[in-house]
C-alpha positions, 0 to 999 in steps of 0.5 A: 568595581569595574572588573567585578561588573565585567566578570559578572556580565561575561559569566552571564553571557557564557552561561546563556551560550551554554544553555542556548546550545542544549539538545531538545527533542521534538514532541509534535508530529511535525514541528514547523520551523519559521524564518523569523520569530513571527508566527506568520513568517515563512516556513523554511522546514519541518522537524519530525517527531522525536527528532533531536535538535540543537537549540541556539537561542532559548531566551525568547518566551515563546520560540527557540532558535534551532539548528537545521541542516542547511541553516537556522530557524525559529520553532515554538518552545511548546513542542521542544523537550529538553534532553541534556545540556551540551558540554561544549559549543561543538555539541551541535555537530551531534546533529550532523548525522540526524538528517540521514535518519529522517527518511527512516522515521517517516517510512515506518508507517502504513496508511489506508486509502479512504477513497476509491481510485485515489490518483498516484502522481509522478510528483508532489504536484496536482498537475503531474502525470498519473502513474497509478490508482489506489482502490478504497481501503488499500494499504500502502507504505508511506516513505515520505510525509514531509510535504504539507499536501502530498505523501510519497508512497511505495507503488508497483515497481516504483514510487509516487505521490498521493494527496494526504487528505485521503490517507489514514494511518494504520500501523508500522511497516513490516521489515523488508524481509517480511515484505519480500515473503508476502510479495513472493507468496501465492494467493490462498485458494479457499477449499470447499467440498460443497460442490462435490457433495451437491454433485454426489446428491444429484448423481444419486437422484439421477441413478435412482430415476434411471433405475425406476425408468428401467424397472417400470418402463415395461420394456419401452426402449424409447422411454428408457433411451430418452431417460438415459440421454436426459440423465447423462446430459444433466450429469455432464452439465452438473460435472462441468459446472460444479466439479471440473476445475476452470482453466484459463490460457492465452493472452487477454488484453484491454484497450482501456486507459488502465494500468494493466494492459495484458494478462498472458496465462502461460501455465496452470498457475503462472501469468505474465502481466504488462504494466502500462503505468510503469512500462514494465512486465512481471510474472506472478503465480495465480489461483482460481477460486470459483469464477475469480482469478487471484494474483499478487502484484507486490502489495496489491491483489489483482482480481479477475472475474471469469465471464466466459472463455474469452472474457475476463472482468477486472475487479477493484484495483484493476478494473477493465474488460479483457478479451482473449486475442 
């Protein structure tokens, strides 16, 4: 009788151990793992959604003991879905490569900024150095969302941290090849023939006025000469305003505490930009659309308003006044 009871208890313990090492899938967006069974105990880690995890103890009615990369912890059973029981006690080794895939799972999201001039910091600390700003409705790639207060994002020539309260999820990030294509592309210039049509109409009116001035001027040379001068002046200003393409050349700089310090327009469509936040220089293609200069800085579009030949005004992401040296 003693042997039978011993075999019964041994079988029970063995069955419990097998069940306790089953593989489960996380169904919560970010499952908290605590130090003890207590719901108020210290949080020692997070497990992202759809991550597979080995359960070491499933006897509790509310929480399961799970295997982490650097130890063990307790997680709510409500957010764990059983996959398949482990065949051997060594099954938890299946989890060994999983931490390497976590960054990929957290880096497949695009988020949009919901506030203007969102500060991008060097570290996940509200007192760390500001390395950039995001304008409202700007889309960014989140590469780490494990922190409870900050998201790590991809910014110009590097990475940074922003408050998660001002980011809203949009869609998955595109592949690296697609991002490279976008960064290397040239902004599209909107083609419009409205100015040409307007200039043609004005020119026709001026020629008609000149014709009648000569025909009915009764040989008055002063009146005819005056009419010709007025028509030529009006035609010239209409030409440079509506027809002639705007050109920008030279170096424009700003003394303000902003990200982009200088824009050196070397050719008709190429500009070299100095980035003060990342202490770097990059070259980009640009187009002039009306009074607006547009160029790309990786994920961001830089816009500069041409006020006059010696002054450019930064719009949106690159605010500031830039004066020609």
